[in-house]
N, C-alpha and C positions, 0 to 999 in steps of 0.2 A: 314785899313793901307795897304799900297803897300809894298810888301816886295822887288820888283824890280822895278825900274825906269830906263829908258835908255833915255838919252837928247842928241839929235843931234849926234848920233853915226856914224861915218865914218871909214871904214877899207880898207886900201889898202895894197897890197903886190907889192911893186915897182910901175909900172905904172897900175896895175890892180886894179880897184875899185870894192870890193866885197860887201860892205855895203854903201848905200848913205842916209845920214840924217834921220836915224832910230830913232823914238820916241815910247817908249812903256812903259805902266804901268801894273804891275802884281798885283792883290790882294792877300794878305794872304789866304791860305785855299783853293784856287781855282786850277783848272787843265786848262792848255792852250796848245792848238797845234799850232806848227808852220809848215805851210803847204806850199809846193811849190814844182816846178820841180826841177830836178837835176840841180845844179849850181846856184840856186835862192838865197844862202846865208844862209840858215836856220842852217846849221851846225857850221858855222863860228859864227853866232850870238848865238849859244847855248855855244859856247867856250868862248865868250866874257862874257856872263852872269856867267859862272862858273869860270871866271877870269884867264882861262889858257892863255888867250891872252889879250893884251891890245888895246884899239881901237886906231886908227890914230888921231882921235879927238873926242871930245864928253865925256859924263861922265856916269858911271854905278853907281848907288845908291843901297845899300843893307840896307832896313829898315831906309832909309833916310841918311845913311853914305856914302859918297864918297869913293867907293872902291880902288881907286888908290892912296889914300894920302901916303901911305907907304907901305913897304913890310910886316910889322907887321899887319897892317889892313887886308891886303890881305889874309894873313895867316889866321887871326882870323875869316874872314869872310868865306873863302873856308872850314874851318871846320865844318861850319853849314851848307854845302851843300853836296849832294852826286850826282854822276854822273856816267851813265851806257852808255858806248860807244857802237857803231854800232858793232864792232867787239871786244867784251871784251877778255881779255886774263886772263888765269888762272894761279895762281903761281904754280912753281913745288912742291907740297906739298898737305897734304889732305884737303879735303872740309872744315873740321873743321878750319884748319890754314888759309885757304883763307879767310873765313868769319871774323875769329878773327882779321884779319891784321889791319883793320881800327881803332880798338878798342885799339890795342897795341901801335900803332903809337902815339895815342892820349894820352896813359897812363891811359885809363879807365880800371880799373879792377873789376868793380861792377858786380858781379854775371855773370861772362862771360860764363860759361857753360849753365845755363838755358837761357840767353839770345839768345844763338846760337841755342840751341835745339828748341826753340819757333819759331825762325826765320825760321831755316829750314823747320819746320812743316808747317809754313804758306805758304811757297813758293813751297811746294810740294816735298822736298827733305828730308823727315823725314827717319832717319836711315842712310843717307849718310855720317855722320861725318869722318868716316875712309877711305873714298873712295879716290883714286887718282884723284885729280881735273883735270888732264890733259887727263884723259880717259873718261870724261863725254862727252854726245851728245852735239850738238849744242844748243838745247833747254834748257838743264840741265846748260849748261855753261852760258847761258843768265840768267837764273834764279838764278844762283850762284853769277853773278855780281850784280843782283838786291839785293840779301840777304847781300852782302857785303857793298852796298850803304845804306840799310835800318838799318842795325845793329847800326848805330851810331846816329839814331833818327834824321835824318836832317831836318832842316826847309825848305829846299828847295831840290827837287828831280828832276834830268835833265836826260832825255832819250833820246838818239840820236838813231833815226830809230829802235826802241827797238825789231821789229819783221822782219826787212828787210830780215834776211838770215835763217828764220825758216821755216819749213814745216807747212801746215795747222793746224795740231793738236797742235803743239808747240806754234804756234801764238795764237790759242785760249786760251790756259793756260796762256800765258804771258798777254794778254788782260784782262783776268779775274783778274789776280794779281794786274794789274793797276787799274782796277775798284775797287777792294777791297780796295787798299791803298787810293784811292780817296774817297772812301765812309766812311772808317773806321778810317782814321787818321787826323790829321790837318796839314800834310805835303802838301806844295804846290807843284803842278807837272807842269813842261814844258816839252813837248816832240815835237820831229820833227818827221814828216812823209810826204811821197809823197801820201799816201793812204788817200783819202778824206773820205771814209766811216770809216775808223779807227779813223780819226781826229774827225768825228761827233760823233763817239761812245764814245770816251776816254775823250773828254774835254768840259768844261763848255763855253769856248771861242776858236775861231779859228782865227789864224793870216795868211793871205795870202801874200806870197812874191813872187817876180819875179825880177829879174836882180838887186838885192841888195835893193830894196825899198819894204816898207810895203804898199800894195794895198788897203787892206781892213781888219779890225778887227771887231768882233762882236760875237754874239752867232752863233751855227751852222745853226739855223733856219734863221737868218737874212742874213747870207752868201749866202744860198742856194736860199732864196726867194727874196732878194733885193741886187744883185750884184751892185757894184758901177762903174763898167766899163766892157768893153767887154773881157778883159783877164779873169777876174774873172768869168764872165758868161761862157765863153768857158771852162775854167779850171775845174768849178765844173759840168760841162756837163749840163747845162741849155738848154732846148730845145726851138725852136722858137724865136731865136734872129734875130732881122732884124734892118735895119737902114731906117730913112725917115726924113721929115721936119715937125717939129710941129709948127702949126699956130693956133691963136686964141685969142680972146680979154679977156676972162674970164679964170677959172681955167679949164673948160671943153675945151680941144683942139682936133684938128684933126691931125693925123699924116699920111702924104701922102708917099708911097713908090713909085717906079716905077709902082707898079701893083695893089695895094689896098689902102684903107684909114681905118684907126681905130680911135676909140675915146677913150680918158681916161682924167683923172685928174691930171694935173701937172703943175708946174710953169715953167718948162723948155721950150724955144722956140729955133727954128733953128734946125739945124741938130743934131738929137739924135738917140741912140740905144734904142731898146725896146725889151721886151721879153713877151711871154704870156705862163704861165704854162700849159702843156697839159692835166692835170687833171682838169683845170678851162673851158676847151672848151666841150660844148655838140654838139651832131651832129643829123641831121634827114635827110631822104630822101626827104621829102616834105618840103616846107617853111612853118614854123608855126609862130603864134603870140607869142611874149616873151617879157619879160622885159629887156632883155639884149639889150644893145645899138649897140653892134657890130655884125653884120650879114653878112656873107661872104660865096660865094658859090665856091665849087671847085670839083675836081675829084679825086678819090682815085688812087693813083700811085703805092702804095706798101702796102702790108699786112705782118706784121712781127709778129709771135707767139712767145712771151717772156716768156711763161709758165704761170704765173698767169695772165696776161693781154694780149690784142691784141693791137700792135702798128701800127697805120695807119699814112702813109705819104700822106698827101692830097696837091695836087698843084692847088693853087688859084692863079698862077702868083708867089706868094712867096709860099715856102714849109712849110707847117704846120705838126707838129706831134701831134697827139691825141691819146689818150689811152681809149680804151673800153674793156668791158667785152666780154667773148667768146659767152655768151647767146645773147648780143646785136648784134654781128656780125651776128649771126645766125637769130635773129628775124627781124634785118633790111635787111636782104639778101645783104650784101655788098660784092661786088667783085672789082677786079682791073678795073677801068674804071667807076666805079659807080659815078654819080653826087651827092653830098651831101651838105647840108647847115651846117655851123658852127655858133656857138652862144657863145659870152662871154662878160661879164660885163666890164664896164670902170676900175672897180676896179682890173681886172685880168690883165691889162697891165701895166707893171713895166717899167718906163723910166730912163735911165741912160746915 
């Protein structure tokens, strides 16, 4: 069952269009990362899901119920959600009173002391009950906000850039907490981030936004391996993105750029973008027999030591990025200017 459904959502602020025809479904118990550059609309989308704002048009459904039918319905639904803002504020009171706030306004008096104690222990603030909340560090304040949201056992937890203002150590602790919530509870998670690796690490599904539109949604593997358009490919840092004309009568087609020709299997024809993953390209100094349909010669233009692997920039008219091991670099005696042959299968070419 879907806990959240967004149908034809538009959001305008006067003449500024922030969200444009957004449609999205979130399954219960899953974790979803809304990923995009600054100004893409991800925080506004999160606020609409949290019912802090109303869409200019379109419908937000929570467990199949139209969330905007009345103020009472909105309030009832919001009480089943928790939200942690990018810059959370602590109340001028103790850590204990801050965490207890959500329970008190809901009139929930069930074993408050033990629940707060267990929650603070879970988030790494054990023994902080009597601390002044205003004197906590940035990482501690972020975890306090998470505790405040989690204490009410929300069905849906919303996190807006949860580590944007934290140092690396606090970021790691926060990410571990989010993963723990994801793995050990039935709470559905939706978070915003501009950090691709974080979105990949913390979510079952990623939604890529730009300029108020959803450009692609899917598993992290689908997003990184099969981008649907050039923006997504560039945004997620996919290497070897090129453009050419696809021609052919059967599924096997050739794509010609100004400099090279590659073969792949696709139904697309005409002008297309395509990419080849660097880890699916093999190289040799001498031309060899291989089952790979694509065989292209070029010269090594740049050698970059990335630490674990060596990154080669090979000029074949088009610039290719290829990763090899340090041992391969030494064994092949590759230097800048060395001619090399590149090989890759038709299945390595992704067309979009």
